[in-house]
N, C-alpha and C positions, 0 to 999 in steps of 0.2 A: 540539597533541595529542601525548601521550606514547605510546611503543610499548606493545604488548600483553605482558602477563606472565601466567604461571600464577597461580592463586589462592594466597594466602599459606599456607593449610593446606587439607587436604582437608575439614576440618570447616567452614571458613569459607564456602566456596562450591563446590558440586559442578559445576564447569564452568569455561570459560575466562573470565578477567577482563580487561576493557579499561580501562586507567587513562587519564584525561584531565584536563587542567587548564583552568580557565575563569576569565578575569578578571572575569566577571560573577557568579560563584558566591559566595554569602555563607556557605555551610556545605558540609560534606562530604555528598554524596548518592549514592544508587545506584539504578539502574533495570535492567530487563531489555530488551535490544535484541531485539525480537520477530523481526526478520528474520534475525539471525545466531545467536540463542540465547546471546549473551554477556551476562555481568554487567558493567555499565558503572559504574565508580566515578568520580565527578567531584569534583575537589579544587579549592578556592580556591587562589589563587597562593601563599599562605604556609602552607597546610596540609601536613602530612607524610604519607607513606605509612602511617605507624603509625596515624594517625587513620582512614584509609580501611580498614585491616585490622581495626581495632576495630569499625567499623560493619559490616563483612562478618560478623564473628563474632556481633555482636548480632542481625543480621537473617538469620542462616543458615537458620532455619526458613522464613522468608518466601521466601528465594531458592530453596530446594529446592521449595517448593510452586509457585512461579511457573514454574520451569523444567519441572516435571512437567506443568503445565497447558498448555504450548505445544503447538500443533498439530504434527504430524509435518512434517519438512522434505521437500518434494517437489522433486527436482532437475529441471533442464531436460535430460533424457536420454531416449534411446529406451526405449519401453515405459512411461514415466511416464504417469499419468492426470491431466490438467489440466481444470478446468472452463472452458468457453467459454459465456458467457451463462448460467452456472449448470448447464450440461449437461456431464457427464463426456466427455472426449475422450482417446483414447490416442495417444501420440506414436509414429509409425511412421517408420522410417528408409527413405528411398527409395534404391534401388540405382542408378537412372539419374540424369540431370542435370536432372530436372524441377524447376520452381519449388516452393518451399514453399507449402502451401495447407491450407485447412481444409475438411474434408468431414464429413458426418454421422457423429459418433462418433469421428472420427480427425483428428489433425493430422499431415500428411505433410511431412517435412523431408528434403531431400537431404543425403547425406554429403559429406565423410567425417565420422565420428562426432565427431571433435574440433571440428567446426564447428557441431554441432547446437545447442548452447546459444545461440550468438550468432545463428544464423539463426532459431531459435525465438523469441528475444526480439524480433527485428526484425519477424517475422510478427505477433506479438501486439500490438506497439505500432502497427503499421500497421492492424490490424483495430480496435484501440481508437480510433485517430484517425478511421477511416471511420465507425464507429458513433456516436461522440460528436458528430462534426461534423454528421451527419444529424439526430440528436436535437436538438442545439442550434439548428439552422436551423428545425426544425419548431416548437419552443417559441417562438423569437424571432418567427416569423411570427404565431403566435397572439397575441402581445402587440403586434403592429404595429411591431416594431423589427427590428434586424438584429444577429446575433451577430458579435463581433469575431474576432480570431485565436484559434485553439484551440491550446493548448500542452499537452504531456504531461510529467508528472513522475513521480518515484517517491518519494512522500512517506510518512512514517511515520504521520501522524495526520490530515492534512487530505485529504479525498477530492476536493475541488474548491475553487476560489477565483475571484473576479472582481475584476480590477484596475480602478482608476479610469478608465483609458482604454478599458474594455470588453474587454480581453483575458481570455479564459477559460482556466483551467488545471485539469487533472484528473490524477488518478493513472491511469496506463495499466492498472493492475490492475483497474479497474472492468470491463474487458472480460470478466473471469472471473466477475463477479457476475451474478445473474439480470437479465434485461433490464429488469424493472420497477424494480430498485434503481438501475441505471445511469440509467434515465429520470428518476427522482426527483432524483438528485444533480445531473444536468445541468439539470433544470428549476429547481432551487434557485439555481444560479449565474446562469442566464438571467434569472430574476426580478430579480436584482440590477441588470440592465441598466436596469430601470425604477425600482427602489427600492434604492439603495445603503445599506441599513440592515436592521434586523429589526423594523420597525414593524408595526402592525396591517395597514397597506396592503400591506406586503411579503407577509405570511403569507396574505392574501386572494388576492393574485396567484398565489402558489405553489399554493394549494389549487385554483385554477382550472386550472392546468397539470397538476398531479399531486397527487392526494389521498392519496398513499401515505406521508406523512411518518412516522407512528408505526411502520408496518411496516418501512420502510426503515431507520430508526434502530435498531430492534431487530435487524434482520438484520445490519447492519454491526457492532453491538456484539458479536454472537455469532460472526460469521463473518469479519469484517474482518481480525482478527489472523492467521487461517489463510491469507488471501490473501497476506499479507506473507511467509509461510514458503515460498512457491512461487518456484522459480528460484534 
């Protein structure tokens, strides 16, 4: 990966541009990194920066529209408002040495302020693991099977996955989604423990576990990118 550079011209892309090379890329391409708000230009091994700059100029209107459509960035900082289970919680800085914890409407994190972001991330990942593991165990029991190891990731597009060995992986950011969204995503991957495919039998199993497929997909399309802007 190549280092980051400013956009070639202000007209080409109103924001920071990240250049990267890929041995698998067949053509010059660009995308918006939802998490960072950067414009990412991918170049094949033999492509020049000039080709990337030309694509930026040609797609300048799309870039502007895409950046303008991004949800606001919400930092991990005192007084920020973050959703837990879809419910807004305000981050409060603890003056004493108490442990970080979640209370109704509040996320309490001990100082110093420089440590808040790391401690808040640890708290949210721990809460995500607790909730996801409990939901996975419940759905697995309903299918007469047992969930494997649960791993947490920070993926850009896949909210969950099931490996051939039964390991379940999920984005920790699901802890911020409404409970019924988390429930359905987990149910989807647990159903793969019985049907490692997307056959009619798989969809029937999933419908038994959680009938919220349409609503969940619609919610994630509309709100998932906003979750990536948190932290």
